[in-house]
mmCIF entry with sequence, helices, sheets and N, C-alpha, C, O atoms, coordinates in Angstrom:
data_MODEL
# 
_entry.id   MODEL 
# 
_entity.id                         1 
_entity.type                       polymer 
_entity.pdbx_number_of_molecules   1 
# 
_entity_poly.entity_id                      1 
_entity_poly.type                           'polypeptide(L)' 
_entity_poly.nstd_linkage                   no 
_entity_poly.nstd_monomer                   no 
_entity_poly.pdbx_seq_one_letter_code       MEKRILGKTDLNIAPIVFGGNVFGWTIDEQKSFEILDHFVESGFNFIRHGKW 
_entity_poly.pdbx_seq_one_letter_code_can   MEKRILGKTDLNIAPIVFGGNVFGWTIDEQKSFEILDHFVESGFNFIRHGKW 
_entity_poly.pdbx_strand_id                 A 
# 
loop_
_entity_poly_seq.entity_id 
_entity_poly_seq.num 
_entity_poly_seq.mon_id 
_entity_poly_seq.hetero 
1 1  MET n 
1 2  GLU n 
1 3  LYS n 
1 4  ARG n 
1 5  ILE n 
1 6  LEU n 
1 7  GLY n 
1 8  LYS n 
1 9  THR n 
1 10 ASP n 
1 11 LEU n 
1 12 ASN n 
1 13 ILE n 
1 14 ALA n 
1 15 PRO n 
1 16 ILE n 
1 17 VAL n 
1 18 PHE n 
1 19 GLY n 
1 20 GLY n 
1 21 ASN n 
1 22 VAL n 
1 23 PHE n 
1 24 GLY n 
1 25 TRP n 
1 26 THR n 
1 27 ILE n 
1 28 ASP n 
1 29 GLU n 
1 30 GLN n 
1 31 LYS n 
1 32 SER n 
1 33 PHE n 
1 34 GLU n 
1 35 ILE n 
1 36 LEU n 
1 37 ASP n 
1 38 HIS n 
1 39 PHE n 
1 40 VAL n 
1 41 GLU n 
1 42 SER n 
1 43 GLY n 
1 44 PHE n 
1 45 ASN n 
1 46 PHE n 
1 47 ILE n 
1 48 ARG n 
1 49 HIS n 
1 50 GLY n 
1 51 LYS n 
1 52 TRP n 
# 
_struct_asym.id          A 
_struct_asym.entity_id   1 
# 
_struct_conf.conf_type_id            HELX_P 
_struct_conf.id                      HELX_P1 
_struct_conf.pdbx_PDB_helix_id       AA1 
_struct_conf.beg_label_comp_id       GLU 
_struct_conf.beg_label_asym_id       A 
_struct_conf.beg_label_seq_id        29 
_struct_conf.pdbx_beg_PDB_ins_code   ? 
_struct_conf.end_label_comp_id       GLU 
_struct_conf.end_label_asym_id       A 
_struct_conf.end_label_seq_id        41 
_struct_conf.pdbx_end_PDB_ins_code   ? 
_struct_conf.beg_auth_comp_id        GLU 
_struct_conf.beg_auth_asym_id        A 
_struct_conf.beg_auth_seq_id         29 
_struct_conf.end_auth_comp_id        GLU 
_struct_conf.end_auth_asym_id        A 
_struct_conf.end_auth_seq_id         41 
_struct_conf.pdbx_PDB_helix_class    1 
_struct_conf.details                 ? 
_struct_conf.pdbx_PDB_helix_length   13 
# 
_struct_conf_type.id          HELX_P 
_struct_conf_type.criteria    ? 
_struct_conf_type.reference   ? 
# 
loop_
_struct_sheet.id 
_struct_sheet.type 
_struct_sheet.number_strands 
_struct_sheet.details 
AA1 ? 2 ? 
AA2 ? 2 ? 
# 
loop_
_struct_sheet_order.sheet_id 
_struct_sheet_order.range_id_1 
_struct_sheet_order.range_id_2 
_struct_sheet_order.offset 
_struct_sheet_order.sense 
AA1 1 2 ? anti-parallel 
AA2 1 2 ? parallel      
# 
loop_
_struct_sheet_range.sheet_id 
_struct_sheet_range.id 
_struct_sheet_range.beg_label_comp_id 
_struct_sheet_range.beg_label_asym_id 
_struct_sheet_range.beg_label_seq_id 
_struct_sheet_range.pdbx_beg_PDB_ins_code 
_struct_sheet_range.end_label_comp_id 
_struct_sheet_range.end_label_asym_id 
_struct_sheet_range.end_label_seq_id 
_struct_sheet_range.pdbx_end_PDB_ins_code 
_struct_sheet_range.beg_auth_comp_id 
_struct_sheet_range.beg_auth_asym_id 
_struct_sheet_range.beg_auth_seq_id 
_struct_sheet_range.end_auth_comp_id 
_struct_sheet_range.end_auth_asym_id 
_struct_sheet_range.end_auth_seq_id 
AA1 1 ARG A 4  ? ILE A 5  ? ARG A 4  ILE A 5  
AA1 2 ASN A 12 ? ILE A 13 ? ASN A 12 ILE A 13 
AA2 1 PHE A 18 ? GLY A 19 ? PHE A 18 GLY A 19 
AA2 2 ILE A 47 ? ARG A 48 ? ILE A 47 ARG A 48 
# 
loop_
_atom_site.group_PDB 
_atom_site.id 
_atom_site.type_symbol 
_atom_site.label_atom_id 
_atom_site.label_alt_id 
_atom_site.label_comp_id 
_atom_site.label_asym_id 
_atom_site.label_entity_id 
_atom_site.label_seq_id 
_atom_site.pdbx_PDB_ins_code 
_atom_site.Cartn_x 
_atom_site.Cartn_y 
_atom_site.Cartn_z 
_atom_site.occupancy 
_atom_site.B_iso_or_equiv 
_atom_site.pdbx_formal_charge 
_atom_site.auth_seq_id 
_atom_site.auth_comp_id 
_atom_site.auth_asym_id 
_atom_site.auth_atom_id 
_atom_site.pdbx_PDB_model_num 
ATOM 1   N N  . MET A 1 1  ? 78.685 -13.598 -95.760  1.00 0.00 ? 1  MET A N  1 
ATOM 2   C CA . MET A 1 1  ? 78.940 -12.584 -96.704  1.00 0.00 ? 1  MET A CA 1 
ATOM 3   C C  . MET A 1 1  ? 78.316 -11.261 -96.210  1.00 0.00 ? 1  MET A C  1 
ATOM 4   O O  . MET A 1 1  ? 77.203 -11.234 -95.686  1.00 0.00 ? 1  MET A O  1 
ATOM 5   N N  . GLU A 1 2  ? 79.038 -10.224 -96.389  1.00 0.00 ? 2  GLU A N  1 
ATOM 6   C CA . GLU A 1 2  ? 78.542 -8.887  -95.962  1.00 0.00 ? 2  GLU A CA 1 
ATOM 7   C C  . GLU A 1 2  ? 77.526 -8.440  -96.929  1.00 0.00 ? 2  GLU A C  1 
ATOM 8   O O  . GLU A 1 2  ? 77.761 -8.454  -98.137  1.00 0.00 ? 2  GLU A O  1 
ATOM 9   N N  . LYS A 1 3  ? 76.368 -8.031  -96.423  1.00 0.00 ? 3  LYS A N  1 
ATOM 10  C CA . LYS A 1 3  ? 75.287 -7.472  -97.253  1.00 0.00 ? 3  LYS A CA 1 
ATOM 11  C C  . LYS A 1 3  ? 75.274 -6.002  -97.150  1.00 0.00 ? 3  LYS A C  1 
ATOM 12  O O  . LYS A 1 3  ? 75.842 -5.441  -96.212  1.00 0.00 ? 3  LYS A O  1 
ATOM 13  N N  . ARG A 1 4  ? 74.627 -5.327  -98.108  1.00 0.00 ? 4  ARG A N  1 
ATOM 14  C CA . ARG A 1 4  ? 74.476 -3.911  -98.200  1.00 0.00 ? 4  ARG A CA 1 
ATOM 15  C C  . ARG A 1 4  ? 73.035 -3.479  -98.356  1.00 0.00 ? 4  ARG A C  1 
ATOM 16  O O  . ARG A 1 4  ? 72.217 -4.176  -98.957  1.00 0.00 ? 4  ARG A O  1 
ATOM 17  N N  . ILE A 1 5  ? 72.739 -2.309  -97.800  1.00 0.00 ? 5  ILE A N  1 
ATOM 18  C CA . ILE A 1 5  ? 71.376 -1.755  -97.970  1.00 0.00 ? 5  ILE A CA 1 
ATOM 19  C C  . ILE A 1 5  ? 71.155 -1.374  -99.371  1.00 0.00 ? 5  ILE A C  1 
ATOM 20  O O  . ILE A 1 5  ? 72.033 -0.768  -99.984  1.00 0.00 ? 5  ILE A O  1 
ATOM 21  N N  . LEU A 1 6  ? 70.043 -1.690  -99.914  1.00 0.00 ? 6  LEU A N  1 
ATOM 22  C CA . LEU A 1 6  ? 69.647 -1.285  -101.308 1.00 0.00 ? 6  LEU A CA 1 
ATOM 23  C C  . LEU A 1 6  ? 68.965 0.028   -101.284 1.00 0.00 ? 6  LEU A C  1 
ATOM 24  O O  . LEU A 1 6  ? 67.800 0.142   -100.903 1.00 0.00 ? 6  LEU A O  1 
ATOM 25  N N  . GLY A 1 7  ? 69.722 1.067   -101.710 1.00 0.00 ? 7  GLY A N  1 
ATOM 26  C CA . GLY A 1 7  ? 69.104 2.429   -101.813 1.00 0.00 ? 7  GLY A CA 1 
ATOM 27  C C  . GLY A 1 7  ? 68.511 2.906   -100.497 1.00 0.00 ? 7  GLY A C  1 
ATOM 28  O O  . GLY A 1 7  ? 69.153 2.849   -99.448  1.00 0.00 ? 7  GLY A O  1 
ATOM 29  N N  . LYS A 1 8  ? 67.297 3.369   -100.575 1.00 0.00 ? 8  LYS A N  1 
ATOM 30  C CA . LYS A 1 8  ? 66.621 3.911   -99.391  1.00 0.00 ? 8  LYS A CA 1 
ATOM 31  C C  . LYS A 1 8  ? 65.604 2.862   -98.877  1.00 0.00 ? 8  LYS A C  1 
ATOM 32  O O  . LYS A 1 8  ? 64.587 3.235   -98.293  1.00 0.00 ? 8  LYS A O  1 
ATOM 33  N N  . THR A 1 9  ? 65.864 1.579   -99.087  1.00 0.00 ? 9  THR A N  1 
ATOM 34  C CA . THR A 1 9  ? 64.982 0.569   -98.607  1.00 0.00 ? 9  THR A CA 1 
ATOM 35  C C  . THR A 1 9  ? 65.582 -0.108  -97.355  1.00 0.00 ? 9  THR A C  1 
ATOM 36  O O  . THR A 1 9  ? 66.676 0.238   -96.908  1.00 0.00 ? 9  THR A O  1 
ATOM 37  N N  . ASP A 1 10 ? 64.842 -1.069  -96.812  1.00 0.00 ? 10 ASP A N  1 
ATOM 38  C CA . ASP A 1 10 ? 65.440 -1.880  -95.754  1.00 0.00 ? 10 ASP A CA 1 
ATOM 39  C C  . ASP A 1 10 ? 65.901 -3.241  -96.233  1.00 0.00 ? 10 ASP A C  1 
ATOM 40  O O  . ASP A 1 10 ? 66.066 -4.148  -95.416  1.00 0.00 ? 10 ASP A O  1 
ATOM 41  N N  . LEU A 1 11 ? 66.121 -3.421  -97.568  1.00 0.00 ? 11 LEU A N  1 
ATOM 42  C CA . LEU A 1 11 ? 66.561 -4.647  -98.128  1.00 0.00 ? 11 LEU A CA 1 
ATOM 43  C C  . LEU A 1 11 ? 68.069 -4.736  -98.041  1.00 0.00 ? 11 LEU A C  1 
ATOM 44  O O  . LEU A 1 11 ? 68.767 -3.780  -98.379  1.00 0.00 ? 11 LEU A O  1 
ATOM 45  N N  . ASN A 1 12 ? 68.597 -5.906  -97.579  1.00 0.00 ? 12 ASN A N  1 
ATOM 46  C CA . ASN A 1 12 ? 69.970 -6.173  -97.545  1.00 0.00 ? 12 ASN A CA 1 
ATOM 47  C C  . ASN A 1 12 ? 70.287 -7.128  -98.632  1.00 0.00 ? 12 ASN A C  1 
ATOM 48  O O  . ASN A 1 12 ? 69.745 -8.231  -98.695  1.00 0.00 ? 12 ASN A O  1 
ATOM 49  N N  . ILE A 1 13 ? 71.192 -6.695  -99.517  1.00 0.00 ? 13 ILE A N  1 
ATOM 50  C CA . ILE A 1 13 ? 71.596 -7.570  -100.716 1.00 0.00 ? 13 ILE A CA 1 
ATOM 51  C C  . ILE A 1 13 ? 73.097 -7.750  -100.715 1.00 0.00 ? 13 ILE A C  1 
ATOM 52  O O  . ILE A 1 13 ? 73.846 -6.936  -100.175 1.00 0.00 ? 13 ILE A O  1 
ATOM 53  N N  . ALA A 1 14 ? 73.515 -8.845  -101.339 1.00 0.00 ? 14 ALA A N  1 
ATOM 54  C CA . ALA A 1 14 ? 74.911 -9.155  -101.516 1.00 0.00 ? 14 ALA A CA 1 
ATOM 55  C C  . ALA A 1 14 ? 75.478 -8.046  -102.494 1.00 0.00 ? 14 ALA A C  1 
ATOM 56  O O  . ALA A 1 14 ? 74.720 -7.447  -103.257 1.00 0.00 ? 14 ALA A O  1 
ATOM 57  N N  . PRO A 1 15 ? 76.823 -7.798  -102.444 1.00 0.00 ? 15 PRO A N  1 
ATOM 58  C CA . PRO A 1 15 ? 77.379 -6.764  -103.258 1.00 0.00 ? 15 PRO A CA 1 
ATOM 59  C C  . PRO A 1 15 ? 77.508 -7.175  -104.725 1.00 0.00 ? 15 PRO A C  1 
ATOM 60  O O  . PRO A 1 15 ? 77.838 -6.317  -105.543 1.00 0.00 ? 15 PRO A O  1 
ATOM 61  N N  . ILE A 1 16 ? 77.273 -8.408  -105.105 1.00 0.00 ? 16 ILE A N  1 
ATOM 62  C CA . ILE A 1 16 ? 77.276 -8.858  -106.514 1.00 0.00 ? 16 ILE A CA 1 
ATOM 63  C C  . ILE A 1 16 ? 75.824 -9.278  -106.911 1.00 0.00 ? 16 ILE A C  1 
ATOM 64  O O  . ILE A 1 16 ? 75.190 -10.095 -106.243 1.00 0.00 ? 16 ILE A O  1 
ATOM 65  N N  . VAL A 1 17 ? 75.370 -8.723  -107.947 1.00 0.00 ? 17 VAL A N  1 
ATOM 66  C CA . VAL A 1 17 ? 74.033 -9.069  -108.518 1.00 0.00 ? 17 VAL A CA 1 
ATOM 67  C C  . VAL A 1 17 ? 74.117 -9.929  -109.667 1.00 0.00 ? 17 VAL A C  1 
ATOM 68  O O  . VAL A 1 17 ? 74.955 -9.669  -110.531 1.00 0.00 ? 17 VAL A O  1 
ATOM 69  N N  . PHE A 1 18 ? 73.337 -10.942 -109.789 1.00 0.00 ? 18 PHE A N  1 
ATOM 70  C CA . PHE A 1 18 ? 73.349 -11.914 -110.856 1.00 0.00 ? 18 PHE A CA 1 
ATOM 71  C C  . PHE A 1 18 ? 72.434 -11.474 -112.005 1.00 0.00 ? 18 PHE A C  1 
ATOM 72  O O  . PHE A 1 18 ? 71.243 -11.253 -111.785 1.00 0.00 ? 18 PHE A O  1 
ATOM 73  N N  . GLY A 1 19 ? 72.953 -11.347 -113.195 1.00 0.00 ? 19 GLY A N  1 
ATOM 74  C CA . GLY A 1 19 ? 72.127 -11.025 -114.351 1.00 0.00 ? 19 GLY A CA 1 
ATOM 75  C C  . GLY A 1 19 ? 71.353 -12.278 -114.804 1.00 0.00 ? 19 GLY A C  1 
ATOM 76  O O  . GLY A 1 19 ? 71.958 -13.268 -115.214 1.00 0.00 ? 19 GLY A O  1 
ATOM 77  N N  . GLY A 1 20 ? 70.026 -12.228 -114.728 1.00 0.00 ? 20 GLY A N  1 
ATOM 78  C CA . GLY A 1 20 ? 69.228 -13.451 -114.962 1.00 0.00 ? 20 GLY A CA 1 
ATOM 79  C C  . GLY A 1 20 ? 68.689 -13.499 -116.378 1.00 0.00 ? 20 GLY A C  1 
ATOM 80  O O  . GLY A 1 20 ? 67.879 -14.386 -116.645 1.00 0.00 ? 20 GLY A O  1 
ATOM 81  N N  . ASN A 1 21 ? 69.050 -12.649 -117.297 1.00 0.00 ? 21 ASN A N  1 
ATOM 82  C CA . ASN A 1 21 ? 68.441 -12.694 -118.615 1.00 0.00 ? 21 ASN A CA 1 
ATOM 83  C C  . ASN A 1 21 ? 68.929 -13.841 -119.506 1.00 0.00 ? 21 ASN A C  1 
ATOM 84  O O  . ASN A 1 21 ? 68.411 -14.045 -120.604 1.00 0.00 ? 21 ASN A O  1 
ATOM 85  N N  . VAL A 1 22 ? 69.940 -14.594 -119.018 1.00 0.00 ? 22 VAL A N  1 
ATOM 86  C CA . VAL A 1 22 ? 70.399 -15.747 -119.810 1.00 0.00 ? 22 VAL A CA 1 
ATOM 87  C C  . VAL A 1 22 ? 69.417 -16.959 -119.666 1.00 0.00 ? 22 VAL A C  1 
ATOM 88  O O  . VAL A 1 22 ? 69.458 -17.882 -120.479 1.00 0.00 ? 22 VAL A O  1 
ATOM 89  N N  . PHE A 1 23 ? 68.569 -16.945 -118.661 1.00 0.00 ? 23 PHE A N  1 
ATOM 90  C CA . PHE A 1 23 ? 67.706 -18.178 -118.425 1.00 0.00 ? 23 PHE A CA 1 
ATOM 91  C C  . PHE A 1 23 ? 66.623 -18.130 -119.524 1.00 0.00 ? 23 PHE A C  1 
ATOM 92  O O  . PHE A 1 23 ? 65.983 -17.115 -119.799 1.00 0.00 ? 23 PHE A O  1 
ATOM 93  N N  . GLY A 1 24 ? 66.488 -19.285 -120.102 1.00 0.00 ? 24 GLY A N  1 
ATOM 94  C CA . GLY A 1 24 ? 65.465 -19.425 -121.177 1.00 0.00 ? 24 GLY A CA 1 
ATOM 95  C C  . GLY A 1 24 ? 65.898 -19.048 -122.508 1.00 0.00 ? 24 GLY A C  1 
ATOM 96  O O  . GLY A 1 24 ? 65.183 -19.288 -123.481 1.00 0.00 ? 24 GLY A O  1 
ATOM 97  N N  . TRP A 1 25 ? 67.127 -18.420 -122.624 1.00 0.00 ? 25 TRP A N  1 
ATOM 98  C CA . TRP A 1 25 ? 67.647 -17.984 -123.906 1.00 0.00 ? 25 TRP A CA 1 
ATOM 99  C C  . TRP A 1 25 ? 68.907 -18.793 -124.301 1.00 0.00 ? 25 TRP A C  1 
ATOM 100 O O  . TRP A 1 25 ? 69.016 -19.265 -125.433 1.00 0.00 ? 25 TRP A O  1 
ATOM 101 N N  . THR A 1 26 ? 69.839 -18.940 -123.368 1.00 0.00 ? 26 THR A N  1 
ATOM 102 C CA . THR A 1 26 ? 71.081 -19.628 -123.712 1.00 0.00 ? 26 THR A CA 1 
ATOM 103 C C  . THR A 1 26 ? 71.410 -20.934 -122.973 1.00 0.00 ? 26 THR A C  1 
ATOM 104 O O  . THR A 1 26 ? 72.294 -21.691 -123.374 1.00 0.00 ? 26 THR A O  1 
ATOM 105 N N  . ILE A 1 27 ? 70.680 -21.170 -121.897 1.00 0.00 ? 27 ILE A N  1 
ATOM 106 C CA . ILE A 1 27 ? 70.831 -22.436 -121.165 1.00 0.00 ? 27 ILE A CA 1 
ATOM 107 C C  . ILE A 1 27 ? 69.470 -23.039 -120.854 1.00 0.00 ? 27 ILE A C  1 
ATOM 108 O O  . ILE A 1 27 ? 68.453 -22.349 -120.781 1.00 0.00 ? 27 ILE A O  1 
ATOM 109 N N  . ASP A 1 28 ? 69.495 -24.387 -120.669 1.00 0.00 ? 28 ASP A N  1 
ATOM 110 C CA . ASP A 1 28 ? 68.267 -25.107 -120.423 1.00 0.00 ? 28 ASP A CA 1 
ATOM 111 C C  . ASP A 1 28 ? 67.841 -25.017 -118.967 1.00 0.00 ? 28 ASP A C  1 
ATOM 112 O O  . ASP A 1 28 ? 68.529 -24.441 -118.123 1.00 0.00 ? 28 ASP A O  1 
ATOM 113 N N  . GLU A 1 29 ? 66.671 -25.614 -118.701 1.00 0.00 ? 29 GLU A N  1 
ATOM 114 C CA . GLU A 1 29 ? 66.070 -25.493 -117.355 1.00 0.00 ? 29 GLU A CA 1 
ATOM 115 C C  . GLU A 1 29 ? 67.007 -26.170 -116.303 1.00 0.00 ? 29 GLU A C  1 
ATOM 116 O O  . GLU A 1 29 ? 67.279 -25.579 -115.258 1.00 0.00 ? 29 GLU A O  1 
ATOM 117 N N  . GLN A 1 30 ? 67.484 -27.371 -116.576 1.00 0.00 ? 30 GLN A N  1 
ATOM 118 C CA . GLN A 1 30 ? 68.290 -28.059 -115.601 1.00 0.00 ? 30 GLN A CA 1 
ATOM 119 C C  . GLN A 1 30 ? 69.557 -27.302 -115.239 1.00 0.00 ? 30 GLN A C  1 
ATOM 120 O O  . GLN A 1 30 ? 69.922 -27.249 -114.064 1.00 0.00 ? 30 GLN A O  1 
ATOM 121 N N  . LYS A 1 31 ? 70.206 -26.741 -116.173 1.00 0.00 ? 31 LYS A N  1 
ATOM 122 C CA . LYS A 1 31 ? 71.436 -25.923 -115.943 1.00 0.00 ? 31 LYS A CA 1 
ATOM 123 C C  . LYS A 1 31 ? 71.093 -24.695 -115.251 1.00 0.00 ? 31 LYS A C  1 
ATOM 124 O O  . LYS A 1 31 ? 71.848 -24.294 -114.365 1.00 0.00 ? 31 LYS A O  1 
ATOM 125 N N  . SER A 1 32 ? 69.990 -24.018 -115.566 1.00 0.00 ? 32 SER A N  1 
ATOM 126 C CA . SER A 1 32 ? 69.508 -22.860 -114.858 1.00 0.00 ? 32 SER A CA 1 
ATOM 127 C C  . SER A 1 32 ? 69.324 -23.054 -113.379 1.00 0.00 ? 32 SER A C  1 
ATOM 128 O O  . SER A 1 32 ? 69.730 -22.225 -112.563 1.00 0.00 ? 32 SER A O  1 
ATOM 129 N N  . PHE A 1 33 ? 68.701 -24.172 -113.048 1.00 0.00 ? 33 PHE A N  1 
ATOM 130 C CA . PHE A 1 33 ? 68.504 -24.454 -111.561 1.00 0.00 ? 33 PHE A CA 1 
ATOM 131 C C  . PHE A 1 33 ? 69.874 -24.792 -110.904 1.00 0.00 ? 33 PHE A C  1 
ATOM 132 O O  . PHE A 1 33 ? 70.111 -24.399 -109.762 1.00 0.00 ? 33 PHE A O  1 
ATOM 133 N N  . GLU A 1 34 ? 70.760 -25.506 -111.604 1.00 0.00 ? 34 GLU A N  1 
ATOM 134 C CA . GLU A 1 34 ? 72.043 -25.748 -111.028 1.00 0.00 ? 34 GLU A CA 1 
ATOM 135 C C  . GLU A 1 34 ? 72.804 -24.459 -110.677 1.00 0.00 ? 34 GLU A C  1 
ATOM 136 O O  . GLU A 1 34 ? 73.358 -24.329 -109.586 1.00 0.00 ? 34 GLU A O  1 
ATOM 137 N N  . ILE A 1 35 ? 72.819 -23.506 -111.632 1.00 0.00 ? 35 ILE A N  1 
ATOM 138 C CA . ILE A 1 35 ? 73.474 -22.225 -111.410 1.00 0.00 ? 35 ILE A CA 1 
ATOM 139 C C  . ILE A 1 35 ? 72.755 -21.429 -110.312 1.00 0.00 ? 35 ILE A C  1 
ATOM 140 O O  . ILE A 1 35 ? 73.411 -20.865 -109.436 1.00 0.00 ? 35 ILE A O  1 
ATOM 141 N N  . LEU A 1 36 ? 71.452 -21.378 -110.345 1.00 0.00 ? 36 LEU A N  1 
ATOM 142 C CA . LEU A 1 36 ? 70.746 -20.610 -109.299 1.00 0.00 ? 36 LEU A CA 1 
ATOM 143 C C  . LEU A 1 36 ? 70.940 -21.182 -107.919 1.00 0.00 ? 36 LEU A C  1 
ATOM 144 O O  . LEU A 1 36 ? 71.134 -20.449 -106.949 1.00 0.00 ? 36 LEU A O  1 
ATOM 145 N N  . ASP A 1 37 ? 70.887 -22.512 -107.834 1.00 0.00 ? 37 ASP A N  1 
ATOM 146 C CA . ASP A 1 37 ? 71.115 -23.212 -106.531 1.00 0.00 ? 37 ASP A CA 1 
ATOM 147 C C  . ASP A 1 37 ? 72.537 -22.879 -105.986 1.00 0.00 ? 37 ASP A C  1 
ATOM 148 O O  . ASP A 1 37 ? 72.692 -22.601 -104.797 1.00 0.00 ? 37 ASP A O  1 
ATOM 149 N N  . HIS A 1 38 ? 73.529 -22.908 -106.833 1.00 0.00 ? 38 HIS A N  1 
ATOM 150 C CA . HIS A 1 38 ? 74.848 -22.628 -106.386 1.00 0.00 ? 38 HIS A CA 1 
ATOM 151 C C  . HIS A 1 38 ? 75.036 -21.147 -106.001 1.00 0.00 ? 38 HIS A C  1 
ATOM 152 O O  . HIS A 1 38 ? 75.795 -20.841 -105.081 1.00 0.00 ? 38 HIS A O  1 
ATOM 153 N N  . PHE A 1 39 ? 74.381 -20.273 -106.668 1.00 0.00 ? 39 PHE A N  1 
ATOM 154 C CA . PHE A 1 39 ? 74.377 -18.847 -106.451 1.00 0.00 ? 39 PHE A CA 1 
ATOM 155 C C  . PHE A 1 39 ? 73.835 -18.547 -105.057 1.00 0.00 ? 39 PHE A C  1 
ATOM 156 O O  . PHE A 1 39 ? 74.446 -17.799 -104.294 1.00 0.00 ? 39 PHE A O  1 
ATOM 157 N N  . VAL A 1 40 ? 72.680 -19.137 -104.729 1.00 0.00 ? 40 VAL A N  1 
ATOM 158 C CA . VAL A 1 40 ? 72.033 -18.916 -103.460 1.00 0.00 ? 40 VAL A CA 1 
ATOM 159 C C  . VAL A 1 40 ? 72.844 -19.650 -102.298 1.00 0.00 ? 40 VAL A C  1 
ATOM 160 O O  . VAL A 1 40 ? 72.967 -19.112 -101.198 1.00 0.00 ? 40 VAL A O  1 
ATOM 161 N N  . GLU A 1 41 ? 73.346 -20.798 -102.563 1.00 0.00 ? 41 GLU A N  1 
ATOM 162 C CA . GLU A 1 41 ? 74.113 -21.507 -101.585 1.00 0.00 ? 41 GLU A CA 1 
ATOM 163 C C  . GLU A 1 41 ? 75.432 -20.742 -101.159 1.00 0.00 ? 41 GLU A C  1 
ATOM 164 O O  . GLU A 1 41 ? 75.969 -20.897 -100.062 1.00 0.00 ? 41 GLU A O  1 
ATOM 165 N N  . SER A 1 42 ? 75.893 -19.896 -102.156 1.00 0.00 ? 42 SER A N  1 
ATOM 166 C CA . SER A 1 42 ? 77.095 -19.197 -101.957 1.00 0.00 ? 42 SER A CA 1 
ATOM 167 C C  . SER A 1 42 ? 76.839 -17.882 -101.176 1.00 0.00 ? 42 SER A C  1 
ATOM 168 O O  . SER A 1 42 ? 77.773 -17.126 -100.911 1.00 0.00 ? 42 SER A O  1 
ATOM 169 N N  . GLY A 1 43 ? 75.590 -17.626 -100.821 1.00 0.00 ? 43 GLY A N  1 
ATOM 170 C CA . GLY A 1 43 ? 75.250 -16.426 -100.005 1.00 0.00 ? 43 GLY A CA 1 
ATOM 171 C C  . GLY A 1 43 ? 74.721 -15.240 -100.748 1.00 0.00 ? 43 GLY A C  1 
ATOM 172 O O  . GLY A 1 43 ? 74.406 -14.215 -100.143 1.00 0.00 ? 43 GLY A O  1 
ATOM 173 N N  . PHE A 1 44 ? 74.613 -15.360 -102.101 1.00 0.00 ? 44 PHE A N  1 
ATOM 174 C CA . PHE A 1 44 ? 74.038 -14.263 -102.842 1.00 0.00 ? 44 PHE A CA 1 
ATOM 175 C C  . PHE A 1 44 ? 72.528 -14.262 -102.838 1.00 0.00 ? 44 PHE A C  1 
ATOM 176 O O  . PHE A 1 44 ? 71.925 -15.317 -102.642 1.00 0.00 ? 44 PHE A O  1 
ATOM 177 N N  . ASN A 1 45 ? 71.896 -13.136 -103.044 1.00 0.00 ? 45 ASN A N  1 
ATOM 178 C CA . ASN A 1 45 ? 70.430 -13.115 -102.902 1.00 0.00 ? 45 ASN A CA 1 
ATOM 179 C C  . ASN A 1 45 ? 69.753 -12.100 -103.776 1.00 0.00 ? 45 ASN A C  1 
ATOM 180 O O  . ASN A 1 45 ? 68.632 -11.698 -103.464 1.00 0.00 ? 45 ASN A O  1 
ATOM 181 N N  . PHE A 1 46 ? 70.373 -11.653 -104.873 1.00 0.00 ? 46 PHE A N  1 
ATOM 182 C CA . PHE A 1 46 ? 69.696 -10.702 -105.721 1.00 0.00 ? 46 PHE A CA 1 
ATOM 183 C C  . PHE A 1 46 ? 69.885 -11.017 -107.193 1.00 0.00 ? 46 PHE A C  1 
ATOM 184 O O  . PHE A 1 46 ? 71.024 -11.084 -107.653 1.00 0.00 ? 46 PHE A O  1 
ATOM 185 N N  . ILE A 1 47 ? 68.846 -11.208 -107.928 1.00 0.00 ? 47 ILE A N  1 
ATOM 186 C CA . ILE A 1 47 ? 68.929 -11.576 -109.382 1.00 0.00 ? 47 ILE A CA 1 
ATOM 187 C C  . ILE A 1 47 ? 68.229 -10.465 -110.111 1.00 0.00 ? 47 ILE A C  1 
ATOM 188 O O  . ILE A 1 47 ? 67.096 -10.101 -109.796 1.00 0.00 ? 47 ILE A O  1 
ATOM 189 N N  . ARG A 1 48 ? 68.911 -9.942  -111.073 1.00 0.00 ? 48 ARG A N  1 
ATOM 190 C CA . ARG A 1 48 ? 68.432 -8.858  -111.906 1.00 0.00 ? 48 ARG A CA 1 
ATOM 191 C C  . ARG A 1 48 ? 68.000 -9.450  -113.246 1.00 0.00 ? 48 ARG A C  1 
ATOM 192 O O  . ARG A 1 48 ? 68.693 -10.261 -113.859 1.00 0.00 ? 48 ARG A O  1 
ATOM 193 N N  . HIS A 1 49 ? 66.784 -8.986  -113.677 1.00 0.00 ? 49 HIS A N  1 
ATOM 194 C CA . HIS A 1 49 ? 66.308 -9.464  -114.946 1.00 0.00 ? 49 HIS A CA 1 
ATOM 195 C C  . HIS A 1 49 ? 65.779 -8.257  -115.723 1.00 0.00 ? 49 HIS A C  1 
ATOM 196 O O  . HIS A 1 49 ? 64.935 -7.510  -115.228 1.00 0.00 ? 49 HIS A O  1 
ATOM 197 N N  . GLY A 1 50 ? 66.278 -8.079  -116.925 1.00 0.00 ? 50 GLY A N  1 
ATOM 198 C CA . GLY A 1 50 ? 65.825 -6.925  -117.734 1.00 0.00 ? 50 GLY A CA 1 
ATOM 199 C C  . GLY A 1 50 ? 66.694 -5.773  -117.665 1.00 0.00 ? 50 GLY A C  1 
ATOM 200 O O  . GLY A 1 50 ? 67.832 -5.887  -117.211 1.00 0.00 ? 50 GLY A O  1 
ATOM 201 N N  . LYS A 1 51 ? 66.223 -4.629  -118.099 1.00 0.00 ? 51 LYS A N  1 
ATOM 202 C CA . LYS A 1 51 ? 67.020 -3.389  -118.106 1.00 0.00 ? 51 LYS A CA 1 
ATOM 203 C C  . LYS A 1 51 ? 66.888 -2.676  -116.754 1.00 0.00 ? 51 LYS A C  1 
ATOM 204 O O  . LYS A 1 51 ? 65.885 -2.780  -116.048 1.00 0.00 ? 51 LYS A O  1 
ATOM 205 N N  . TRP A 1 52 ? 67.925 -1.974  -116.455 1.00 0.00 ? 52 TRP A N  1 
ATOM 206 C CA . TRP A 1 52 ? 67.945 -1.127  -115.220 1.00 0.00 ? 52 TRP A CA 1 
ATOM 207 C C  . TRP A 1 52 ? 67.104 0.145   -115.403 1.00 0.00 ? 52 TRP A C  1 
ATOM 208 O O  . TRP A 1 52 ? 67.009 0.959   -114.484 1.00 0.00 ? 52 TRP A O  1 
# 
């Protein structure tokens, strides 16, 4: 997967960011880990939590 530079940092992130505010609110721990494992295995590497 092609990664992109995040702003003026040296961080390379995937072009899609995962919104992580559902964890602990709408899905249980087991399902949370299943989703996160699949997300990382697919080449993504940035999870956003909270407000921008």
